[in-house]
Structure formats: structure tokens, C-alpha cells
C-alpha positions as CSV (number, residue, x, y, z in Angstrom):
1,M,128.6,142.6,69.2
2,T,127.3,146.1,70.0
3,P,127.5,147.1,73.7
4,T,124.5,148.9,75.2
5,P,124.8,151.9,77.5
6,Q,124.5,149.5,80.4
7,G,127.4,147.5,79.0
8,K,125.4,144.4,78.0
9,A,125.7,142.9,74.5
10,M,122.8,143.6,72.2
11,P,121.5,140.4,70.5
12,P,122.0,140.4,66.7
13,H,118.8,140.9,64.7
14,H,119.4,137.6,63.0
15,D,122.8,135.9,63.1
16,G,122.0,132.5,61.9
17,R,122.1,131.0,65.4
18,F,119.8,128.1,66.0
19,E,119.7,127.4,62.3
20,R,122.5,124.9,61.9
21,P,121.8,121.3,60.7
22,L,120.7,118.7,63.2
23,S,123.5,117.0,65.1
24,A,123.9,113.3,64.9
25,R,121.9,111.7,67.7
26,E,124.1,109.4,69.8
27,N,122.0,109.0,72.9
28,H,119.3,106.4,72.4
29,G,118.4,105.8,76.0
30,T,121.7,104.1,76.7
31,V,123.3,106.8,78.8
32,Q,122.2,106.4,82.4
33,P,122.3,109.2,85.0
34,P,124.8,108.9,87.9
35,R,123.5,107.3,91.0
36,I,122.6,109.7,93.8
37,A,122.8,108.9,97.5
38,L,119.3,108.5,98.9
39,G,117.9,108.5,102.4
40,V,116.2,105.5,103.9
41,A,112.7,106.7,103.1
42,S,113.6,107.4,99.4
43,E,115.2,103.9,99.1
44,R,112.0,102.3,100.5
45,R,109.9,104.2,97.9
46,L,112.2,103.1,95.2
47,D,112.0,99.5,96.3
48,K,108.2,99.7,96.2
49,G,108.4,101.3,92.8
50,R,110.6,98.5,91.5
51,A,108.2,95.9,92.8
52,R,105.2,97.7,91.0
53,L,107.3,98.0,87.9
54,A,108.0,94.3,87.9
55,E,104.3,93.6,88.0
56,R,103.5,96.1,85.3
57,K,106.2,94.7,83.0
58,K,104.3,91.5,82.9
59,D,101.4,93.4,81.2
60,L,103.5,95.5,78.8
61,K,104.0,93.5,75.7
62,P,106.5,94.3,72.9
63,E,103.6,94.5,70.4
64,Q,102.2,97.5,72.4
65,F,105.4,99.5,71.7
66,T,105.4,98.3,68.1
67,A,101.8,99.4,67.6
68,I,102.6,102.9,69.0
69,R,105.7,103.2,66.9
70,E,103.9,102.3,63.7
71,A,100.9,104.6,64.5
72,L,103.2,107.5,64.9
73,G,104.3,107.6,61.3
74,A,106.5,110.7,60.9
75,R,105.2,112.3,64.1
76,S,107.1,112.8,67.3
77,I,106.2,112.1,70.9
78,V,106.8,115.4,72.7
79,L,107.4,115.6,76.4
80,I,106.4,118.8,78.1
81,G,106.4,120.0,81.8
82,L,108.2,122.1,84.3
83,M,111.9,121.7,85.1
84,G,112.4,118.7,87.3
85,A,109.4,116.8,85.9
86,G,111.7,114.1,84.5
87,K,111.4,114.8,80.8
88,T,114.9,113.7,80.0
89,A,115.0,110.6,82.2
90,V,111.6,109.4,81.1
91,G,112.2,110.4,77.5
92,R,115.4,108.3,77.2
93,R,113.7,105.2,78.5
94,L,110.6,105.7,76.5
95,A,112.7,106.1,73.3
96,A,114.6,103.0,74.1
97,K,111.4,101.0,74.5
98,L,110.0,102.3,71.3
99,E,113.3,101.9,69.5
100,L,113.2,105.6,68.5
101,P,115.9,108.4,68.7
102,F,115.8,110.5,71.8
103,T,116.3,114.3,71.3
104,D,116.7,116.9,74.0
105,A,115.6,120.3,72.7
106,D,117.9,122.2,75.1
107,T,120.9,120.2,73.9
108,E,120.1,120.9,70.3
109,I,119.7,124.6,71.1
110,E,123.2,124.6,72.7
111,L,124.7,122.8,69.8
112,A,123.2,125.3,67.3
113,A,124.1,128.4,69.3
114,G,127.5,127.3,70.5
115,Q,126.5,128.4,74.0
116,T,124.8,126.8,77.0
117,V,121.2,127.8,77.8
118,S,122.4,129.6,80.9
119,E,124.9,131.6,78.8
120,I,122.2,132.6,76.3
121,F,119.9,133.7,79.0
122,A,122.6,135.8,80.7
123,E,123.9,137.4,77.5
124,Y,120.8,138.0,75.5
125,G,117.8,137.5,77.8
126,E,114.9,135.1,77.8
127,P,112.9,136.6,74.9
128,Y,115.8,136.0,72.5
129,F,116.2,132.5,73.8
130,R,112.5,131.7,73.4
131,R,112.6,132.8,69.8
132,G,115.5,130.5,69.0
133,E,113.9,127.7,71.0
134,S,110.8,128.0,68.9
135,R,112.8,127.8,65.6
136,V,114.8,124.8,66.8
137,I,111.7,122.8,67.9
138,A,109.9,123.6,64.7
139,R,112.9,122.2,62.8
140,L,113.2,119.1,64.9
141,L,109.5,118.3,64.4
142,L,109.7,118.9,60.7
143,E,113.0,117.0,60.0
144,G,113.5,114.7,63.0
145,G,110.4,112.5,63.4
146,P,109.6,110.0,64.5
147,Q,111.4,110.5,67.8
148,V,110.9,111.2,71.4
149,L,111.5,114.9,72.0
150,A,112.0,116.4,75.4
151,T,111.3,120.2,75.5
152,G,112.3,122.9,78.0
153,G,109.8,124.0,80.6
154,G,108.8,127.2,78.8
155,A,108.6,125.8,75.2
156,Y,105.0,124.8,75.3
157,M,104.0,128.3,76.4
158,D,104.8,129.6,73.0
159,E,101.6,129.5,70.8
160,R,103.6,128.7,67.6
161,T,105.3,125.8,69.3
162,R,102.1,124.4,70.6
163,S,100.6,124.6,67.1
164,N,103.6,122.8,65.6
165,I,103.5,120.1,68.3
166,K,99.8,119.6,67.7
167,E,100.3,119.3,64.0
168,R,103.4,117.1,64.0
169,G,103.4,115.3,67.3
170,I,101.7,113.8,70.3
171,S,102.2,115.8,73.5
172,I,102.7,114.2,76.9
173,W,102.6,116.4,80.0
174,L,104.7,115.0,82.9
175,R,102.8,116.6,85.7
176,A,104.5,116.8,89.1
177,E,103.6,118.1,92.5
178,L,105.7,120.9,94.1
179,P,107.6,118.7,96.6
180,V,108.8,116.4,93.8
181,L,109.9,119.3,91.6
182,L,111.8,121.0,94.4
183,H,113.5,117.9,95.5
184,R,114.8,117.4,91.9
185,V,115.7,121.0,90.9
186,R,117.7,121.6,94.1
187,R,120.2,118.9,92.9
188,R,121.2,121.3,90.1
189,D,122.4,124.9,90.2
190,K,122.3,125.6,86.4
191,R,118.6,126.4,85.9
192,P,118.4,130.0,84.6
193,L,115.0,130.8,86.0
194,L,116.2,129.7,89.5
195,A,119.5,131.7,89.3
196,S,118.0,134.4,91.5
197,G,115.1,134.1,93.9
198,D,113.6,131.5,96.2
199,P,113.1,128.2,94.3
200,D,109.9,127.5,96.2
201,K,108.4,130.8,95.2
202,V,109.6,130.6,91.6
203,M,108.2,127.1,91.2
204,R,104.9,128.0,92.6
205,E,104.6,131.0,90.3
206,L,105.6,128.8,87.3
207,M,103.0,126.2,88.2
208,K,100.2,128.8,88.5
209,K,101.1,130.3,85.1
210,R,102.0,127.2,83.1
211,Y,99.8,124.3,84.4
212,P,96.6,125.6,82.7
213,I,98.5,125.7,79.3
214,Y,100.2,122.3,79.9
215,A,96.7,120.8,80.4
216,E,96.1,121.2,76.7
217,A,98.5,118.2,76.1
218,D,97.2,115.0,74.5
219,I,98.1,112.9,77.5
220,T,98.8,113.8,81.2
221,V,101.1,111.5,83.1
222,E,101.9,111.9,86.9
223,S,105.6,112.2,87.5
224,R,106.3,111.0,91.0
225,D,109.1,109.8,93.2
226,V,109.4,106.4,91.6
227,P,111.9,104.9,89.0
228,P,111.5,106.5,85.6
229,E,110.8,103.0,84.1
230,L,107.6,102.9,86.1
231,I,106.4,106.2,84.6
232,V,107.2,105.1,81.1
233,A,104.4,102.5,81.3
234,D,101.8,105.2,81.8
235,P,101.6,106.7,78.3
236,V,101.7,103.2,76.8
237,E,98.7,102.2,78.9
238,A,97.0,105.4,78.0
239,R,96.6,104.3,74.5
240,G,94.6,101.2,75.7
241,T,92.4,103.1,78.1
242,G,90.9,105.4,75.5
243,R,92.2,108.6,76.8
244,I,93.9,109.5,73.5
245,G,90.8,108.5,71.6
246,A,88.7,110.8,73.8
247,R,91.0,113.7,72.9
248,D,90.8,112.8,69.2
249,R,87.0,112.9,69.4
250,R,87.1,116.4,70.9
251,D,89.5,117.5,68.1
252,H,87.0,116.1,65.6
253,D,84.2,118.1,67.1
254,R,86.2,121.3,66.9
255,R,87.8,121.0,63.5
256,G,85.8,118.4,61.7
257,A,88.9,116.2,61.1
258,R,90.0,113.4,63.4
259,R,93.6,113.3,64.4
260,P,95.3,109.8,64.0
261,Q,95.5,107.8,67.2
262,L,98.8,107.2,68.8
């Protein structure tokens, strides 16, 4: 590695990082996150969420998940959204329901690079990370589908990545309000973009910049302070409400070719 005058390592022009074969997927929604102590108000919201989930489970039939899985073909369901939106938690459970592999793009990047995301940011900077992220996601979409793929918060901002997702996947934006995001991201101290600066200010700026781009996703699901299982039901129900069909018709008008329905 060649040091710069400032003493930082220069990223190699192309060192083969991010290009290694896909790792074996071992997490199919079976690994559950550790329980976190909650306040009385949060416990009450969770109890209400569980009650609503029990009611909605009566309406979600196995054939709905089977129909979605069959309609996907080789395409992937791609979850996008800001850090703290719940992409991993929701993605694991959705993958389990659909009996599909779950893939976390950040995990695949770390396996390919041999470093954590935070280490890549610190040593090489964000632009270098984004280039590698784009290559890894392109590879996962090409070789890994069908699957449920959770992407990093900045991945969908890359035009090439958006194009690859539109071509080889169905995108679902997990949209969350600021209080929900802050409550979640403050539990962790390994977010590179939050390493310096006020989390409230950083998240507000990211929302302003990224939400208009996230809005291009095929489906928007509200991520809120309820059990992830309750949120999983939303994209399943979206197929039956015609929201995806409406997006397909708009694509037909723009390109003259209708995208397959999820």
C-alpha cells in the first residue's frame, strides 16, 4: 500500500477486492436478533403490534407466498432504505416466509474485501466503498437470484445499481420517520456515516437527499415501531392491492414493455 503525504493509504487502482465468489448462505431467517430491554410504552406498542399481526396472519395464506416466489423467476426482492429502516430484520423474515435465501449486501462486501464496512470507509473513503458496493450488488443480482437482498443505505443512490435492480429485481423501500430511525441507529455505534457529527442532523440530511430517490422503488412499505413480522405482511398484501400493477403500467407507458408482476 502506498502512503500519501498525509500518511493515509492510497486505495489500489484495482486489487480484485469485492470480486471473490459468493459465500455460502447460511442465514435463511433462522438467526434471531438478541432481545433488547424496552420501556413500558414500547412494550405496549409491541403487544398491540402482536395482536394486529395475529389478525393479519389469518388473512395471509401460504399460496400468496408461493405465488410471489413463482412470479419472481430468477429475480430478487431488493430492500432499500436508510440505516435503521429494518432491512435486515424484515428481510430475514420475508425470506423465511418465501422460502428463499436471505443475503445482506454489506456482509457480502465484508467477506469479499476481508474488512468491515467501517474499516473500508476509514482506510479508503466512501467513493472507493461505493464502487465496490456497486460491483458486489451487480454480481449478487446476476448470480444469486431469486433471493431477498438487503442493501446498504447509500446503494440505491448509485445510478448503475438502480438500473441493475430495476432490471433484475423488485425494489421495496422501507420508509421510516426520523424518530424511529434515531431510536434504532443509536443502539449501534458502528455506522460509518454517524461516526462524526450529530445523528439527528446527519439523518435529516440523508432523508432530504435520499428519500426522493428511494421513492422510485416499486413498492413503499412504512417501517414503524412494531414487530418485523407485521411489516412483512405489507409487501405481500401490496401485490393484491394493485400497487405493483400500477407501477408496471407506468413502465409500459415509458418503455413500451410491461415488467412482469411480482
